[in-house]
C-alpha positions as CSV (number, residue, x, y, z in Angstrom):
1,M,14.1,140.9,7.4
2,R,10.7,139.2,8.1
3,G,9.9,139.6,4.4
4,L,12.9,137.6,3.5
5,I,12.1,135.0,6.1
6,S,8.5,134.7,4.7
7,F,9.9,134.4,1.1
8,V,12.2,131.6,2.1
9,A,9.3,129.9,4.0
10,V,7.1,130.1,0.9
11,I,9.9,128.5,-1.2
12,A,10.2,125.7,1.4
13,V,6.5,125.0,1.2
14,I,6.6,124.9,-2.6
15,Q,9.6,122.7,-2.7
16,G,8.1,120.3,-0.1
17,L,4.8,120.0,-1.9
18,A,6.4,119.7,-5.3
19,G,8.8,117.1,-4.1
20,F,6.1,115.1,-2.5
21,A,3.7,115.3,-5.5
22,G,6.5,114.4,-7.9
23,R,7.6,111.3,-6.1
24,V,4.2,110.0,-5.2
25,W,2.2,110.6,-8.4
26,F,4.7,111.1,-11.2
27,D,7.6,108.8,-10.1
28,R,10.2,111.5,-10.6
29,E,11.8,114.3,-8.7
30,W,10.5,117.8,-8.9
31,G,12.0,121.0,-7.6
32,F,15.5,121.9,-6.5
33,L,15.6,120.2,-3.1
34,H,16.4,116.7,-4.4
35,R,19.6,118.1,-5.9
36,L,20.8,119.1,-2.4
37,V,19.7,116.1,-0.3
38,D,18.1,112.7,-0.8
39,L,14.9,112.8,1.2
40,P,12.3,110.1,1.8
41,V,8.7,111.0,0.6
42,P,7.4,111.9,4.1
43,A,10.3,114.3,4.7
44,Y,9.0,116.4,1.8
45,L,5.8,116.9,3.7
46,G,7.9,117.8,6.8
47,V,9.7,120.5,4.8
48,A,6.3,121.9,3.7
49,A,5.0,121.8,7.2
50,A,8.1,123.6,8.6
51,G,7.6,126.3,6.0
52,V,4.0,126.8,7.0
53,V,5.0,127.0,10.7
54,V,7.6,129.7,9.9
55,L,5.1,131.6,7.8
56,I,2.6,131.6,10.7
57,L,5.3,132.7,13.2
58,A,6.6,135.5,10.9
59,D,3.0,136.7,10.4
60,N,2.3,136.7,14.1
61,A,5.5,138.6,14.8
62,R,4.6,141.2,12.2
63,K,1.2,141.7,13.7
64,R,2.7,142.0,17.2
65,D,5.1,144.7,16.0
66,R,2.3,146.7,14.5
67,G,0.4,146.6,17.8
């Protein structure tokens, strides 16, 4: 289950960074996230940051389970 959570978190980081880069430097939408919701540019960085936080928490939980 943690592997799936980590995978989804990585996808969130990629979508957040791609959406931010696409709107700031290339004036067009990148990724899949813009097809679901209309986000302002700073929100894409928030999505990426949330993905990083979930990755850190999942990694800490995995290490804690291993002892």
